[in-house]
C-alpha positions as CSV (number, residue, x, y, z in Angstrom):
1,M,-18.2,26.1,0.7
2,S,-16.3,26.5,3.7
3,S,-15.5,30.4,4.7
4,R,-12.5,31.0,5.9
5,T,-12.6,33.3,9.4
6,N,-10.2,36.5,10.3
7,D,-8.7,34.4,13.1
8,T,-8.3,30.4,10.6
9,P,-4.9,29.9,9.8
10,E,-5.0,29.1,5.9
11,S,-3.1,25.9,6.5
12,E,-5.8,24.9,9.1
13,L,-8.8,25.5,6.1
14,P,-10.7,21.9,5.0
15,P,-10.3,22.8,1.3
16,S,-12.8,24.8,-1.1
17,E,-15.7,21.5,-2.8
18,D,-14.9,22.2,-5.7
19,V,-10.7,21.2,-5.6
20,I,-12.5,17.5,-4.1
21,P,-14.2,15.3,-6.2
22,A,-17.9,14.7,-4.8
23,W,-18.0,11.0,-4.9
24,V,-15.1,11.5,-2.4
25,S,-17.0,12.1,0.6
26,L,-19.2,8.3,-0.7
27,L,-16.2,6.2,0.5
28,G,-16.8,4.0,4.2
29,A,-13.1,4.1,4.2
30,P,-10.3,6.7,5.7
31,V,-9.1,8.8,2.7
32,W,-6.5,11.2,2.3
33,I,-5.9,13.4,-1.0
34,T,-2.1,14.8,-1.8
35,G,-1.8,17.5,-4.8
36,T,0.7,18.1,-7.6
37,D,3.9,18.7,-5.0
38,G,3.1,16.0,-2.6
39,T,1.6,17.7,0.5
40,I,-1.9,16.8,1.6
41,V,-5.2,19.0,0.7
42,Y,-8.2,16.7,2.1
43,V,-8.6,14.0,5.1
44,N,-12.0,12.5,6.3
45,E,-13.2,11.7,9.4
46,R,-12.1,8.4,9.4
47,A,-8.2,9.1,8.1
48,E,-7.7,11.4,10.8
49,K,-8.7,8.5,13.4
50,L,-7.2,6.2,12.3
51,L,-3.9,8.5,11.8
52,G,-5.0,10.0,15.5
53,R,-4.3,13.3,13.5
54,T,-6.6,16.4,13.6
55,S,-6.7,17.5,9.7
56,A,-5.0,20.6,11.4
57,E,-2.6,19.0,11.8
58,C,-2.6,16.9,8.4
59,L,-3.3,19.7,6.1
60,N,-0.7,21.1,3.7
61,R,1.6,19.1,5.1
62,P,3.7,16.9,3.8
63,C,2.4,13.2,2.5
64,H,5.7,11.0,3.4
65,S,6.3,13.3,7.4
66,T,2.7,12.7,8.4
67,I,1.7,9.1,7.5
68,S,5.0,8.1,7.9
69,G,4.1,4.4,6.7
70,K,6.9,1.3,6.6
71,K,7.2,-1.4,4.7
72,N,6.2,-5.6,6.7
73,N,10.0,-5.2,7.0
74,G,10.0,-2.2,9.0
75,A,11.7,-0.5,6.3
76,S,10.2,3.3,6.2
77,F,8.4,3.3,2.2
78,C,7.4,6.4,2.8
79,G,9.8,9.3,1.7
80,P,10.4,12.5,-0.1
81,D,10.8,10.4,-3.6
82,C,7.4,8.5,-3.8
83,L,7.1,6.4,-5.2
84,V,3.5,6.6,-5.7
85,H,3.3,9.9,-7.1
86,R,6.5,9.0,-9.9
87,L,4.7,6.2,-10.8
88,A,1.6,8.8,-11.0
89,D,3.8,10.9,-13.2
90,L,4.3,8.3,-15.6
91,G,1.8,7.2,-15.9
92,K,2.0,3.9,-14.7
93,E,-0.2,1.5,-13.0
94,I,0.2,1.5,-9.3
95,E,-0.4,-1.5,-7.3
96,P,-1.9,-1.3,-3.4
97,I,0.3,-1.2,-1.2
98,P,1.1,-3.6,1.6
99,M,2.0,-1.0,4.5
100,R,2.6,-0.5,8.3
101,L,1.5,2.7,9.8
102,P,1.8,4.7,12.8
103,V,-1.8,5.6,14.6
104,G,-1.3,6.7,17.3
105,G,0.9,5.5,20.9
106,G,3.5,3.5,20.0
107,K,1.2,1.3,17.9
108,E,0.9,-0.2,14.5
109,K,-2.0,-1.2,11.9
110,F,-1.1,-3.4,9.4
111,V,-3.2,-2.0,6.0
112,R,-3.4,-1.7,2.4
113,V,-3.0,1.4,0.6
114,V,-5.8,1.8,-2.8
115,V,-4.2,4.9,-4.8
116,I,-7.3,6.5,-7.4
117,V,-5.1,8.7,-9.3
118,S,-7.4,11.9,-10.3
119,E,-7.0,14.9,-12.8
120,S,-8.0,18.1,-11.5
121,S,-8.6,21.3,-13.4
122,A,-10.1,23.4,-10.3
123,A,-6.6,22.0,-8.5
124,G,-4.7,22.8,-10.9
125,G,-3.4,18.9,-12.1
126,Q,-3.1,16.1,-11.2
127,Q,-4.1,14.0,-7.3
128,L,-3.3,11.4,-5.5
129,I,-6.8,10.2,-4.1
130,H,-5.3,7.5,-1.0
131,C,-7.6,5.0,0.3
132,V,-7.4,3.0,3.3
133,V,-8.1,-1.3,3.1
134,D,-7.7,-2.7,5.9
135,G,-4.7,-5.4,5.5
136,S,-5.3,-7.4,8.0
137,R,-7.5,-10.1,6.9
138,D,-4.8,-11.5,4.4
139,R,-2.1,-10.9,7.4
140,R,-3.6,-13.3,9.6
141,L,-4.1,-15.9,7.2
142,R,-0.5,-15.8,6.3
143,Q,0.2,-16.1,10.5
144,Y,-2.3,-18.3,11.2
145,L,-1.0,-21.2,8.1
146,S,2.2,-20.4,9.2
147,T,1.5,-21.7,13.0
148,V,-0.4,-24.5,11.3
149,V,2.6,-25.7,9.6
150,N,4.9,-25.4,12.8
151,R,2.2,-28.1,15.0
152,S,1.9,-30.3,12.1
153,P,5.3,-32.1,11.4
154,G,3.6,-34.9,10.3
155,G,0.8,-32.9,7.9
156,R,1.7,-31.6,4.7
157,R,4.7,-29.9,3.2
158,V,5.3,-28.7,0.2
159,V,9.3,-29.2,-1.6
160,L,9.1,-26.1,-3.9
161,D,11.4,-27.3,-6.4
162,D,9.1,-30.2,-7.3
163,Y,7.5,-27.1,-9.2
164,G,10.4,-26.2,-10.9
165,L,10.9,-22.8,-10.1
166,T,14.1,-20.5,-11.0
167,Q,16.3,-19.0,-8.7
168,R,14.8,-15.8,-9.4
169,E,11.0,-17.2,-9.4
170,K,12.0,-18.3,-6.0
171,E,13.2,-14.4,-4.9
172,I,10.0,-13.0,-6.2
173,L,7.7,-15.4,-4.3
174,A,10.1,-15.4,-1.2
175,L,9.4,-10.9,-2.0
176,L,5.6,-11.4,-2.6
177,A,5.0,-13.1,0.5
178,A,7.0,-10.0,2.6
179,D,4.3,-8.2,1.1
180,E,6.7,-6.3,-1.4
181,T,4.7,-4.9,-3.9
182,L,5.5,-6.0,-7.9
183,H,6.6,-2.3,-8.1
184,G,9.7,-2.5,-5.1
185,I,10.2,-6.0,-6.0
186,A,11.1,-4.5,-9.3
187,E,13.2,-1.8,-7.6
188,T,15.0,-4.1,-5.3
189,L,15.8,-6.2,-8.3
190,C,16.9,-3.7,-10.4
191,V,14.1,-5.1,-13.2
192,S,11.2,-3.6,-15.1
193,Y,7.9,-3.9,-13.8
194,A,7.0,-6.0,-17.0
195,T,9.7,-8.2,-16.7
196,V,8.4,-8.8,-12.3
197,R,4.7,-9.2,-13.8
198,N,5.8,-12.3,-16.5
199,H,7.9,-13.9,-14.0
200,V,5.1,-13.8,-11.6
201,Q,2.2,-15.0,-14.4
202,H,4.5,-17.4,-14.5
203,I,5.6,-18.1,-11.0
204,L,1.3,-18.7,-10.5
205,G,1.5,-21.1,-13.4
206,K,3.9,-23.9,-12.4
207,L,2.1,-23.3,-9.5
208,N,-1.5,-24.0,-10.1
209,V,-2.5,-21.1,-8.8
210,H,-4.8,-18.4,-9.4
211,S,-3.5,-15.2,-7.3
212,I,-0.5,-14.1,-5.5
213,L,-2.5,-14.6,-1.9
214,E,-3.0,-18.0,-3.3
215,A,0.9,-18.5,-3.9
216,V,2.1,-17.1,-1.1
217,A,0.4,-19.3,1.2
218,L,1.3,-22.3,-0.7
219,Y,5.2,-20.6,-0.2
220,L,4.2,-20.7,3.1
221,L,3.7,-24.5,3.5
222,V,7.1,-25.5,1.7
223,D,10.0,-27.0,3.5
224,D,13.3,-26.4,1.1
225,R,13.5,-22.2,2.0
């Protein structure tokens, strides 16, 4: 249990051990935790290194302004009206979030953020545990496939209309290829998450693939978009 010295500002204090789940320290990834009010209550050393910030620069500060994550298209993902917190409050599924994180020196890193909801009586309610997974591998795969297609005009070409996708399904597939989440697509198209999920299942069936990543890889080969 950490103790406070007389000259240590409260905002720079690490959280007490009974507030942070014990298993969090076992995660070999950058991790930060937000409390019920959306402020950061914990950040591990890996996250400090990734973000280029010390824990003192993160603790008790709003997550959205500290993390400042962006969508793949450069638009802001993080904001005061946090989509992740809204989903957690509604008890809804939170998908891994593709995100561009500022990492200092004007640079950004493409990652996926996995959010785990944890109920904590010691913390006074719900905590969101954000675990960062390197998303560069998926991104490199997509860029590589796109490059191969552009350099191989005589290679295999795919016509999307051959698969019988509806216009809405094509629209959703394009948004998936732009690294939008299902929840993000639902907001963009003003439809429910369940509707988007059903469309995705239809897309996978029509394309005869087993995952969204496979569907996106096939989409990068199309000749009619």
